[in-house]
C-alpha positions as CSV (number, residue, x, y, z in Angstrom):
1,M,-24.2,13.2,24.5
2,G,-26.4,10.9,22.1
3,D,-29.5,12.3,20.5
4,T,-31.7,9.3,21.6
5,V,-35.5,9.4,22.5
6,S,-34.8,10.6,26.1
7,A,-36.1,14.0,26.5
8,E,-39.2,15.7,27.1
9,T,-41.0,19.1,27.0
10,N,-42.7,20.2,30.2
11,L,-45.2,22.7,31.1
12,L,-44.0,24.3,34.5
13,R,-46.4,26.5,36.3
14,R,-45.7,28.2,39.6
15,L,-47.5,30.4,41.9
16,F,-45.8,32.9,44.3
17,L,-48.4,33.8,46.9
18,L,-48.8,35.8,50.3
19,S,-50.2,34.8,53.6
20,E,-53.1,37.0,55.0
21,G,-50.3,38.8,57.0
22,G,-48.3,39.6,53.9
23,R,-45.7,37.0,54.2
24,R,-44.3,34.7,51.6
25,R,-46.0,31.4,51.3
26,P,-44.3,28.3,49.8
27,V,-44.3,28.3,46.2
28,K,-47.1,26.1,44.7
29,R,-46.2,24.1,41.6
30,S,-47.5,22.2,38.6
31,T,-45.4,20.0,36.3
32,E,-46.8,18.4,33.2
33,R,-45.2,16.5,30.3
34,V,-46.3,17.7,26.9
35,D,-43.9,16.2,24.5
36,L,-41.4,13.3,24.5
37,G,-38.7,12.8,21.9
38,R,-35.1,13.5,21.0
39,P,-33.4,16.3,22.8
40,H,-32.3,18.2,19.7
41,Q,-35.7,17.8,18.0
42,L,-37.5,19.0,21.1
43,A,-35.2,21.9,21.3
44,G,-35.7,23.0,17.9
45,R,-39.6,22.6,18.0
46,L,-39.9,24.7,21.3
47,I,-37.6,27.5,19.8
48,S,-39.6,27.5,16.5
49,V,-43.0,27.5,18.1
50,S,-42.0,30.2,20.6
51,E,-40.5,32.4,18.0
52,R,-43.7,32.3,15.9
53,H,-45.7,33.4,19.0
54,G,-43.4,36.1,20.0
55,V,-42.5,34.1,23.3
56,D,-39.1,34.7,24.9
57,V,-36.8,31.9,24.7
58,E,-33.5,30.9,26.5
59,H,-31.2,28.3,24.8
60,D,-28.4,26.7,26.5
61,P,-26.4,25.2,23.6
62,V,-23.9,23.4,25.8
63,Y,-26.6,21.2,27.3
64,G,-29.1,21.8,24.7
65,R,-31.9,22.8,27.0
66,V,-34.5,25.3,26.1
67,R,-37.0,27.4,28.2
68,A,-39.8,29.5,26.7
69,W,-41.7,31.9,29.2
70,V,-45.3,32.2,28.5
71,R,-45.7,34.2,31.5
72,P,-42.5,35.4,32.8
73,R,-42.0,35.8,36.6
74,A,-42.6,39.4,37.8
75,K,-41.1,41.2,40.7
76,G,-44.0,41.4,43.2
77,R,-46.3,38.8,45.0
78,P,-48.5,37.3,44.4
79,M,-47.7,36.2,40.9
80,A,-47.7,33.4,38.5
81,E,-44.9,32.0,36.4
82,E,-45.5,29.8,33.4
83,L,-43.0,28.2,31.0
84,F,-42.1,25.4,28.7
85,A,-38.9,23.8,29.2
86,T,-37.1,20.7,27.7
87,A,-35.5,18.2,30.1
88,P,-34.1,14.7,30.4
89,A,-37.2,12.5,30.4
90,R,-37.3,11.7,34.1
91,V,-40.0,14.2,35.3
92,I,-43.1,13.0,36.7
93,N,-46.3,14.7,36.2
94,K,-47.2,16.3,39.6
95,Q,-49.3,19.2,41.1
96,D,-49.6,20.7,44.6
97,K,-53.1,20.6,46.3
98,N,-55.4,23.2,45.3
99,F,-53.2,24.3,42.6
100,E,-55.8,24.8,39.6
101,Q,-58.1,26.7,42.0
102,L,-55.3,29.2,43.1
103,W,-54.1,29.3,39.5
104,D,-57.4,30.3,38.0
105,A,-58.2,32.7,40.8
106,L,-54.8,34.7,40.4
107,I,-54.7,34.5,36.5
108,S,-58.5,35.7,36.3
109,G,-57.6,38.7,38.2
110,S,-59.6,37.6,41.3
111,A,-56.5,37.5,43.5
112,A,-58.6,39.0,46.3
113,Q,-60.5,35.9,46.6
114,L,-57.4,33.6,47.0
115,P,-57.8,31.2,50.1
116,L,-55.0,32.5,52.4
117,V,-54.5,29.3,54.2
């Protein structure tokens, strides 16, 4: 595997929500590219920055991929997960409808105000 400029670091955020009746809703997602470069360079940078900030890091040395959980997945719902991950440079920035509104409501502690539809 060559170390060419063909990798990216992405910010991945996911919301695991419940319906009004308490049933699991489809996961809401947001993906944003935050860095572009060589796989080895991005992996090293993400590990270094994460360690400096006390963020849990998972490194797969076989494939060179790194994940750093800013907000790890919890056991119950509703919950939010936030991580940085290196990947091949093919990911497209995308975000589900109303994601920011739902994210802000859950993160700010006002989950009771989340729209349930």
